[in-house]
C-alpha positions in Angstrom: 49.2 120.8 204.8 52.3 118.7 204.2 50.5 116.5 201.7 49.1 119.6 199.8 52.6 121.1 199.6 54.0 117.8 198.3 51.4 117.6 195.5 52.0 121.2 194.5 55.8 120.4 194.3 55.1 117.4 192.1 52.9 119.4 189.8 55.5 122.0 189.4 58.1 119.4 188.6 55.8 117.8 186.0 55.2 121.1 184.3 58.9 121.8 184.1 59.5 118.3 182.5 56.8 118.9 179.8 58.3 122.3 178.9 61.7 120.8 178.7 60.4 117.9 176.4 58.7 120.4 174.1 61.8 122.5 173.9 63.8 119.4 173.2 61.5 118.4 170.4 61.7 121.8 168.8 65.5 121.8 169.1 65.7 118.3 167.4 63.6 119.4 164.4 66.0 120.6 161.6 65.5 124.2 160.5 63.9 124.9 157.2 66.4 125.0 154.3 66.2 127.9 151.9 65.9 126.7 148.2 64.6 128.1 145.0 61.4 126.5 143.8 60.0 126.4 140.3 56.4 125.7 139.4 56.1 123.4 136.4 54.3 124.6 133.3 54.5 123.5 129.7 56.4 125.8 127.3 58.4 126.0 124.1 62.1 125.8 124.4 64.7 127.1 121.9 67.6 124.9 121.2 70.5 124.2 118.8 71.3 120.8 117.4 74.3 119.5 115.5 74.6 116.4 113.4 77.4 114.5 111.7 77.4 114.8 108.0 79.7 114.6 104.9 80.0 117.3 102.3 78.9 116.5 98.8 78.2 118.2 95.5 74.7 117.6 94.2 75.6 118.3 90.5 78.8 116.2 90.3 79.0 114.5 86.9 81.1 111.8 85.3 81.9 112.7 81.7 81.6 109.7 79.4 82.4 109.1 75.7 79.4 109.2 73.4 81.2 107.9 70.4 84.0 105.4 69.7 87.4 106.3 68.3 90.9 107.4 69.0 91.3 110.0 71.8 93.3 112.6 69.9 93.5 115.6 72.3 93.0 116.7 75.9 92.2 120.4 76.5 92.6 120.8 80.2 94.9 120.2 83.1 93.8 118.1 86.1 92.5 120.2 89.0 91.5 123.1 86.8 88.2 125.0 87.3 86.4 124.5 84.0 83.3 126.3 82.8 80.2 124.7 81.3 80.6 124.2 77.6 84.5 124.1 77.6 86.0 121.6 75.2 87.7 118.8 77.2 88.6 116.0 74.6 88.6 115.4 70.9 87.8 111.9 69.7 88.8 111.3 66.0 86.4 113.6 64.3 87.6 112.9 60.7 85.7 109.6 60.6 82.4 111.2 61.7 82.9 114.1 59.3 83.2 111.7 56.4 79.9 110.1 57.6 78.2 113.5 57.7 79.4 114.2 54.1 78.0 110.9 52.9 74.7 111.5 54.6 74.5 115.0 53.0 75.0 113.3 49.5 72.2 110.8 50.3 69.9 113.7 51.2 70.7 115.4 47.8 70.1 112.2 45.9 66.7 111.7 47.7 65.6 115.2 47.0 66.4 114.7 43.2 64.3 111.6 43.1 61.6 113.4 44.9 61.6 116.2 42.3 61.3 113.7 39.5 58.5 111.9 41.2 56.8 115.3 41.7 57.0 116.0 38.0 55.7 112.6 37.0 52.8 112.9 39.4 51.9 116.3 37.9 52.1 115.0 34.3 49.9 111.9 35.1 47.3 114.2 36.7 47.1 116.3 33.5 46.9 113.2 31.3 44.2 111.7 33.5 42.0 114.7 32.9 42.4 114.0 29.1 41.7 110.3 29.6 45.1 109.6 28.1 46.2 107.4 31.0 44.4 105.0 33.3 43.5 105.7 36.9 45.9 102.9 37.9 48.9 104.6 36.2 48.0 107.9 38.0 47.8 106.2 41.4 51.2 104.5 40.8 52.8 107.9 40.0 51.3 109.4 43.2 52.6 106.4 45.3 56.1 106.8 43.9 56.0 110.5 44.9 55.1 109.6 48.5 58.0 107.1 48.6 60.4 109.7 47.3 59.3 112.1 50.0 59.8 109.4 52.6 63.3 108.7 51.3 64.2 112.4 51.7 63.0 112.4 55.3 65.0 109.2 56.0 68.1 110.6 54.5 67.7 113.9 56.4 67.3 111.9 59.7 70.5 109.9 58.9 72.3 113.2 58.3 71.1 114.6 61.6 72.3 111.5 63.4 75.7 111.6 61.8 75.9 115.3 62.7 75.2 114.5 66.4 77.9 111.9 66.4 80.3 114.4 64.9 79.4 116.9 67.6 80.1 114.2 70.2 83.7 114.0 69.0 84.2 117.3 70.8 83.6 116.4 74.4 82.4 119.5 76.3 82.0 120.1 80.1 78.3 119.6 81.0 78.7 121.7 84.2 81.2 124.2 85.7 83.4 122.9 88.5 86.8 121.4 89.4 88.0 118.7 87.1 89.7 115.5 88.2 92.5 113.5 86.8 91.8 112.1 83.4 90.8 108.4 83.4 92.0 107.8 79.8 95.2 108.9 78.3 95.5 110.6 74.9 96.2 108.0 72.2 93.9 105.4 73.6 90.8 104.1 71.7 87.6 104.7 73.7 84.3 103.1 73.3 80.8 104.5 73.7 80.2 104.7 77.5 83.9 104.9 78.5 84.4 107.2 81.6 86.7 110.0 80.8 86.8 112.4 83.8 84.8 113.7 86.7 83.7 117.3 87.2 82.7 118.5 90.7 80.9 121.8 91.1 82.3 123.5 94.3 79.8 126.3 94.8 77.2 125.8 96.3 78.0 122.7 98.3 75.6 120.6 100.3 75.3 118.2 103.2 72.8 115.4 103.8 72.2 114.1 107.3 69.7 112.1 109.3 67.2 113.4 111.9 65.5 111.2 114.5 61.9 111.0 113.5 60.6 113.0 116.6 63.1 115.8 115.9 62.0 115.7 112.2 58.3 116.0 113.3 59.1 119.0 115.5 61.1 120.6 112.8 58.4 120.1 110.2 55.9 121.7 112.5 58.2 124.6 113.2 58.9 125.2 109.5 55.2 125.2 108.8 54.7 128.0 111.3 58.0 129.9 110.8 59.4 129.2 107.3 62.7 131.2 107.8 63.4 130.5 111.4 66.0 127.8 110.9 69.6 128.6 110.0 72.4 126.1 109.3 76.1 126.4 110.1 78.9 124.1 109.0 81.5 123.2 111.7 84.8 121.5 110.8 86.1 119.3 113.7 89.2 118.4 111.7 90.3 122.0 111.4 90.8 122.8 115.1 92.8 126.0 115.5 92.1 127.1 111.9 90.9 130.7 111.6 88.5 129.7 108.8 85.0 131.0 109.6 82.1 128.6 109.5 79.9 128.5 106.5 76.4 129.9 106.8 73.6 128.2 104.8 70.0 127.1 104.9 67.9 124.0 105.4 66.2 123.4 102.0 64.9 119.9 102.2 63.2 117.6 104.8 62.3 114.1 103.8 58.8 112.8 103.5 59.4 109.3 104.8 60.9 107.6 107.8 63.7 105.1 107.1 62.5 101.8 108.5 66.0 100.6 109.4 67.2 103.6 111.3 63.9 105.4 112.2 65.4 108.6 110.8 64.4 111.2 108.2 66.8 112.6 105.7 67.5 116.4 105.5 69.6 118.6 103.3 71.3 121.9 103.8 72.9 124.1 101.1 76.0 126.3 101.7 77.8 128.9 99.6 81.4 128.0 99.1 82.7 131.0 97.1 86.4 130.4 97.8 86.0 126.7 97.0 88.0 125.9 100.2 85.9 122.9 101.2 85.7 119.7 99.3 83.0 117.0 98.8 83.7 114.0 101.0 84.9 116.1 103.9 83.4 115.2 107.3 81.7 118.0 109.1 79.0 118.8 111.7 76.0 120.7 110.6 74.5 122.9 113.3 70.8 123.9 113.1 70.0 127.0 115.0 66.6 128.3 116.0 65.0 124.9 116.5 62.2 124.5 119.2 60.7 121.9 121.4 56.9 122.5 121.8 54.9 122.0 125.0 57.5 120.4 127.2 58.4 120.5 130.9 62.0 121.4 131.8 64.0 122.0 134.9 67.6 123.3 135.5 70.0 120.4 135.0 71.3 120.9 138.6 68.0 119.9 140.0 68.3 116.3 138.7 70.0 113.7 140.9 70.4 110.0 140.7 68.2 108.0 143.1 67.7 104.3 143.8 65.0 104.1 141.0 66.9 106.3 138.5 66.9 110.0 137.8 64.9 112.0 140.3 64.0 115.5 141.4 62.7 116.9 144.7 59.3 118.4 144.8 57.4 120.2 147.7 54.4 118.6 149.3 51.5 120.5 150.9 53.6 121.0 154.1 56.5 122.5 152.2 58.6 119.4 152.8 60.9 117.9 150.2 59.8 114.6 148.5 61.8 112.6 145.9 60.1 112.0 142.6 61.5 109.6 139.9 61.5 111.1 136.4 62.2 110.2 132.8 64.8 112.4 131.1 64.5 113.8 127.6 66.9 116.1 125.7 69.3 118.4 127.5 69.1 122.0 126.2 72.0 124.0 127.5 71.5 124.3 131.3 67.9 122.9 131.1 66.9 119.3 131.2 63.6 118.3 129.5 61.4 115.9 131.6 59.3 113.6 129.6 57.6 111.7 132.5 57.2 112.0 136.3 56.1 115.6 136.6 52.9 117.4 135.9 52.0 121.1 135.4 51.7 122.7 138.8 54.3 120.6 140.6 56.7 122.6 142.7 60.3 121.5 142.0 63.3 122.4 144.0 65.7 123.8 141.4 68.6 124.7 143.8 71.5 122.4 144.3 70.0 119.3 146.0 73.3 118.3 147.7 72.6 117.1 151.2 68.8 117.3 150.7 66.7 114.5 152.0 63.1 113.5 151.8 61.1 115.2 154.6 63.4 118.2 154.9 61.4 121.4 155.6 62.0 123.9 152.8 61.8 127.7 153.0 60.7 128.2 149.4 62.3 131.1 147.5 61.1 132.3 144.0 63.1 130.9 141.1 65.3 133.6 139.6 64.8 132.2 136.1 68.5 131.9 135.4 69.7 128.3 135.7 73.3 129.2 135.0 73.6 131.1 138.3 72.2 128.4 140.5 75.5 126.5 140.9 77.3 129.7 141.9 74.6 130.7 144.4 74.5 127.2 145.9 78.3 127.2 146.3 78.1 130.5 148.1 75.3 129.2 150.3 77.4 126.1 151.1 80.2 128.3 152.2 77.9 130.4 154.4 76.4 127.2 155.9 79.9 125.9 156.7 80.8 129.2 158.4 77.6 129.1 160.4 78.3 125.5 161.5 81.9 126.5 162.5 80.5 129.5 164.4 77.9 127.2 166.1 80.6 124.7 167.1 82.6 127.6 168.5 79.6 128.8 170.6 79.1 125.2 171.9 82.8 125.0 172.8 82.6 128.3 174.7 79.4 127.3 176.5 81.0 124.0 177.5 84.0 125.8 178.8 81.8 128.2 180.8 80.0 125.2 182.3 83.3 123.6 183.2 84.5 126.7 184.9 81.2 127.1 186.8 81.4 123.5 187.9 85.0 124.0 189.1 84.0 127.1 191.0 81.2 125.1 192.7 83.5 122.3 193.7 86.0 124.7 195.1 83.3 126.5 197.2 82.1 123.1 198.5 85.6 122.1 199.5 86.0 125.4 201.4 82.7 124.8 203.2 83.8 121.3 204.1 87.1 122.7 205.5 85.2 125.3 207.5 
């Protein structure tokens, strides 16, 4: 009987030890952490991009002298807005007027010879019918008529050339725009080809800029599908604090070849500049709005951390435990980060703040709210709540420890009284 009782006592002690071990294991396992989880799927993302550029005027022209002579007159003030066709300079027209008069006289002389040759040819034709002249004489008269006609045409051409030169003595504005300082002073002798002045049209104004070839490919694809979906805005970094509104325009050109040196594609945008406030040569940033990236994977930026192997995110395995995954980053689009490699559609990514998160941590998965901008605020509040809970837990532990100390003291006092008794 004593042996049986001893065995029962040992069995009871062993059962208590197993229960205590299981409870200890459960207590040592960290509790599941709540986190928002996003299932990866490919989608199109809207984004805005800005590029450095410099304003320019596509129709800017340099006015040159078309004839030689003395520069007699200037008909503008530097900085004026001139209209197309306005007279700018006068270059010694009297010489060219004299040449025109001489060519007119040559035309009249050639016409007189032509009339005489016409009469001779008619007379020889009549005499040939009467057999009064030979065929050779008739042919000679007809040849002289053709030469006379050619002389008239030649004289007429010379007159037209002289008239063109006379017209060039009045230098006119080929386009409308703002005129620069004169490069030649009145009184100087200019030659054909001498640069006189520059005219810069101010409205519209344009920018040319370079797009990376992948962005150019996506933009060309988007323009093919949605022709009017892209808008352009000019931003002026040098005018900080100025109340001048940005200029609105449109993208009207996208190059058809890739620059081999820079791997970029040229683009152009046109902007209305009705007040003529902005000048060619001014550095600006052109912002394209309404662009898209097609069939990409993206996560909130807050979900990306730096691991030993580079950028990483945490994904959930089949047991809802966090696992680190190294990824390759693409563009950042506002609060979203495009992932070009490392994730596949269907992966479950932890998109909450990963601070303090480790591989193997159990996760209580919560649905993603869809607003990456609020994740940081939510995680900050969650951190405050966790800190308060930890402080409360530490307070409970301290209270339990104090109670145990008091109980131990009471037991010691009771024992001492028993010993005294």
